GUMIBA-82582 format. One line per field, with one value per residue: x, y, z of N, C-alpha, C in turn; residue in one letter. Coordinates in nm, 3 decimals, always signed. Layout:
N
n.u c(X ...)
n.v c(Y ...)
n.w c(Z ...)
ca.u c(X ...)
ca.v c(Y ...)
ca.w c(Z ...)
c.u c(X ...)
c.v c(Y ...)
c.w c(Z ...)
code c(A ...)
***
This chain:
100
n.u c(+17.482 +17.641 +17.797 +17.838 +17.774 +17.610 +17.693 +17.547 +17.568 +17.399 +17.324 +17.133 +16.926 +16.930 +16.697 +16.554 +16.601 +16.429 +16.252 +16.419 +16.480 +16.222 +16.185 +16.377 +16.278 +16.037 +16.144 +16.215 +15.986 +15.954 +16.189 +16.163 +16.023 +16.209 +16.363 +16.635 +16.776 +16.959 +17.037 +16.953 +17.003 +16.898 +17.061 +17.188 +17.445 +17.527 +17.414 +17.291 +17.359 +17.307 +17.257 +17.257 +17.301 +17.330 +17.317 +17.395 +17.362 +17.490 +17.599 +17.382 +17.166 +17.233 +17.214 +16.943 +16.834 +16.928 +16.775 +16.528 +16.237 +16.313 +16.551 +16.449 +16.270 +16.452 +16.602 +16.395 +16.324 +16.553 +16.630 +16.463 +16.515 +16.794 +17.115 +17.315 +17.385 +17.301 +17.565 +17.666 +17.815 +17.961 +18.047 +18.257 +18.187 +18.378 +18.361 +18.097 +17.838 +17.539 +17.193 +17.082)
n.v c(+9.396 +9.467 +9.747 +9.927 +9.962 +9.951 +9.930 +9.889 +9.925 +9.828 +9.881 +9.747 +9.886 +9.780 +9.523 +9.584 +9.418 +9.231 +9.413 +9.549 +9.338 +9.288 +9.533 +9.514 +9.291 +9.405 +9.600 +9.477 +9.464 +9.734 +9.790 +9.630 +9.781 +9.937 +9.970 +9.995 +9.878 +9.615 +9.400 +9.319 +9.282 +9.205 +9.159 +8.965 +9.019 +8.956 +8.902 +9.156 +9.312 +9.423 +9.442 +9.596 +9.511 +9.625 +9.637 +9.800 +9.897 +10.131 +10.465 +10.636 +10.466 +10.391 +10.639 +10.693 +10.498 +10.580 +10.807 +10.702 +10.514 +10.317 +10.417 +10.654 +10.550 +10.416 +10.625 +10.763 +10.589 +10.552 +10.671 +10.543 +10.266 +10.209 +10.188 +10.353 +10.594 +10.477 +10.328 +10.409 +10.296 +10.365 +10.150 +9.993 +9.743 +9.472 +9.217 +8.993 +8.748 +8.682 +8.580 +8.478)
n.w c(-10.510 -10.204 -10.057 -9.854 -9.498 -9.175 -8.832 -8.534 -8.193 -7.904 -7.570 -7.332 -7.075 -6.731 -6.676 -6.906 -7.116 -7.250 -7.365 -7.544 -7.713 -7.819 -7.948 -8.154 -8.296 -8.389 -8.549 -8.785 -8.945 -9.017 -9.161 -9.380 -9.558 -9.683 -9.977 -10.043 -9.841 -9.823 -9.663 -9.326 -8.987 -8.664 -8.368 -8.088 -7.869 -7.618 -7.278 -7.212 -7.424 -7.744 -8.103 -8.431 -8.762 -9.079 -9.438 -9.749 -10.098 -10.168 -10.066 -10.078 -10.021 -9.758 -9.629 -9.670 -9.506 -9.258 -9.219 -9.196 -9.078 -8.886 -8.775 -8.666 -8.475 -8.313 -8.198 -8.073 -7.871 -7.722 -7.470 -7.289 -7.321 -7.340 -7.183 -7.248 -7.509 -7.840 -8.029 -8.335 -8.617 -8.923 -9.180 -9.428 -9.665 -9.747 -9.853 -9.937 -9.902 -10.030 -10.055 -10.383)
ca.u c(+17.600 +17.647 +17.928 +17.850 +17.691 +17.609 +17.694 +17.492 +17.579 +17.293 +17.338 +17.003 +16.920 +16.893 +16.555 +16.493 +16.650 +16.317 +16.200 +16.509 +16.457 +16.095 +16.209 +16.448 +16.185 +15.948 +16.215 +16.219 +15.868 +15.977 +16.300 +16.118 +15.973 +16.320 +16.414 +16.780 +16.836 +16.976 +17.039 +16.930 +17.005 +16.893 +17.143 +17.223 +17.588 +17.544 +17.287 +17.226 +17.417 +17.240 +17.313 +17.194 +17.393 +17.255 +17.402 +17.334 +17.441 +17.563 +17.584 +17.245 +17.082 +17.263 +17.157 +16.796 +16.801 +16.954 +16.668 +16.405 +16.154 +16.386 +16.642 +16.370 +16.221 +16.568 +16.632 +16.278 +16.319 +16.685 +16.639 +16.390 +16.562 +16.934 +17.197 +17.401 +17.340 +17.345 +17.688 +17.639 +17.940 +17.954 +18.153 +18.264 +18.179 +18.482 +18.317 +17.966 +17.768 +17.401 +17.112 +17.061)
ca.v c(+9.386 +9.565 +9.813 +9.998 +9.905 +10.015 +9.844 +9.965 +9.852 +9.872 +9.829 +9.760 +9.921 +9.662 +9.493 +9.620 +9.328 +9.181 +9.523 +9.570 +9.223 +9.317 +9.646 +9.465 +9.210 +9.496 +9.678 +9.406 +9.506 +9.866 +9.789 +9.562 +9.886 +10.011 +9.895 +10.001 +9.802 +9.484 +9.304 +9.378 +9.180 +9.244 +9.056 +8.970 +8.993 +8.909 +8.911 +9.287 +9.381 +9.385 +9.521 +9.592 +9.518 +9.634 +9.662 +9.878 +9.897 +10.255 +10.563 +10.689 +10.370 +10.399 +10.764 +10.678 +10.420 +10.663 +10.903 +10.628 +10.485 +10.239 +10.510 +10.744 +10.474 +10.390 +10.748 +10.796 +10.495 +10.537 +10.705 +10.443 +10.128 +10.188 +10.237 +10.455 +10.621 +10.377 +10.354 +10.385 +10.300 +10.346 +10.057 +9.949 +9.599 +9.429 +9.096 +8.950 +8.639 +8.707 +8.496 +8.535)
ca.w c(-10.425 -10.095 -10.049 -9.726 -9.394 -9.042 -8.719 -8.421 -8.068 -7.813 -7.434 -7.265 -6.934 -6.654 -6.680 -7.031 -7.219 -7.330 -7.442 -7.660 -7.805 -7.887 -8.038 -8.273 -8.371 -8.453 -8.648 -8.912 -9.024 -9.071 -9.255 -9.499 -9.646 -9.738 -10.087 -10.052 -9.732 -9.883 -9.554 -9.194 -8.879 -8.522 -8.307 -7.944 -7.849 -7.479 -7.198 -7.218 -7.538 -7.869 -8.215 -8.563 -8.874 -9.204 -9.551 -9.855 -10.220 -10.185 -9.961 -10.081 -9.948 -9.619 -9.581 -9.666 -9.387 -9.136 -9.201 -9.207 -8.961 -8.782 -8.706 -8.587 -8.361 -8.225 -8.123 -7.988 -7.755 -7.665 -7.328 -7.213 -7.338 -7.345 -7.072 -7.309 -7.645 -7.939 -8.099 -8.476 -8.692 -9.069 -9.221 -9.567 -9.684 -9.833 -9.918 -9.888 -9.968 -10.007 -10.147 -10.518)
c.u c(+17.594 +17.789 +17.947 +17.749 +17.692 +17.620 +17.655 +17.498 +17.478 +17.315 +17.208 +17.019 +16.888 +16.741 +16.483 +16.534 +16.538 +16.255 +16.285 +16.493 +16.328 +16.110 +16.275 +16.359 +16.086 +16.014 +16.219 +16.102 +15.891 +16.083 +16.263 +16.060 +16.082 +16.385 +16.568 +16.852 +16.843 +16.976 +17.024 +16.925 +16.993 +16.960 +17.158 +17.367 +17.618 +17.416 +17.216 +17.284 +17.359 +17.304 +17.226 +17.307 +17.310 +17.348 +17.325 +17.423 +17.528 +17.532 +17.445 +17.149 +17.107 +17.203 +17.006 +16.755 +16.819 +16.850 +16.530 +16.338 +16.226 +16.477 +16.562 +16.317 +16.333 +16.598 +16.517 +16.273 +16.450 +16.691 +16.570 +16.455 +16.711 +17.013 +17.288 +17.351 +17.385 +17.474 +17.668 +17.769 +17.912 +18.074 +18.143 +18.259 +18.285 +18.442 +18.184 +17.915 +17.620 +17.318 +17.091 +16.914)
c.v c(+9.498 +9.619 +9.884 +9.938 +9.995 +9.904 +9.929 +9.879 +9.914 +9.803 +9.855 +9.804 +9.791 +9.643 +9.524 +9.529 +9.273 +9.289 +9.555 +9.461 +9.246 +9.432 +9.597 +9.376 +9.295 +9.577 +9.608 +9.449 +9.640 +9.865 +9.716 +9.662 +9.966 +9.932 +9.892 +9.931 +9.657 +9.374 +9.378 +9.268 +9.249 +9.129 +9.074 +8.931 +8.940 +8.928 +9.044 +9.372 +9.330 +9.470 +9.510 +9.598 +9.524 +9.682 +9.721 +9.875 +10.020 +10.350 +10.622 +10.598 +10.378 +10.528 +10.761 +10.602 +10.506 +10.772 +10.836 +10.600 +10.409 +10.329 +10.607 +10.673 +10.442 +10.511 +10.786 +10.711 +10.483 +10.565 +10.600 +10.308 +10.108 +10.256 +10.352 +10.481 +10.510 +10.422 +10.312 +10.404 +10.278 +10.260 +10.031 +9.799 +9.559 +9.304 +9.054 +8.830 +8.658 +8.612 +8.562 +8.556)
c.w c(-10.321 -10.087 -9.918 -9.628 -9.270 -8.940 -8.600 -8.296 -7.969 -7.676 -7.363 -7.120 -6.856 -6.649 -6.808 -7.149 -7.308 -7.417 -7.564 -7.760 -7.885 -7.988 -8.164 -8.357 -8.450 -8.561 -8.784 -9.001 -9.089 -9.180 -9.384 -9.603 -9.715 -9.851 -10.094 -9.936 -9.780 -9.778 -9.420 -9.093 -8.746 -8.449 -8.156 -7.933 -7.710 -7.407 -7.210 -7.337 -7.666 -7.981 -8.337 -8.664 -8.999 -9.317 -9.668 -9.981 -10.235 -10.071 -9.960 -10.004 -9.798 -9.557 -9.572 -9.538 -9.260 -9.114 -9.210 -9.074 -8.850 -8.704 -8.617 -8.461 -8.261 -8.138 -8.030 -7.862 -7.681 -7.516 -7.240 -7.211 -7.313 -7.233 -7.119 -7.449 -7.741 -8.007 -8.246 -8.553 -8.839 -9.106 -9.371 -9.569 -9.789 -9.914 -9.858 -9.969 -9.932 -10.098 -10.283 -10.547)
code c(M V K V A L F V R L K A K P G K E K D V E S F L L G G L R L V E E E P A T T A W F G I R L G P S T F G I F D A F P D E A G R Q A H L S G K V A A A L M A N A A E L F A E P P S I E K V D V L A A K L P S)
***
């Protein structure tokens, strides 16, 4: 069961939309190595607005993810890809339906 999550909003720089999309597609490979990341989604919210939603069983899993490879890659590429710093929100999961 998941209890905590992260919602990250990403605003691509003009002309960098495809690069952000590629970044998110590549992030899946990295997050698959994180056993405590129960669910991870790279999403598009609009033409230049993207996001990441990921969920964890507990705070330790969320913290492991925040200090993991995807977070490091996000910050390393932020100045090149994003019009503003990524907005990272810690959220609580009230209800979830996941595959068994």
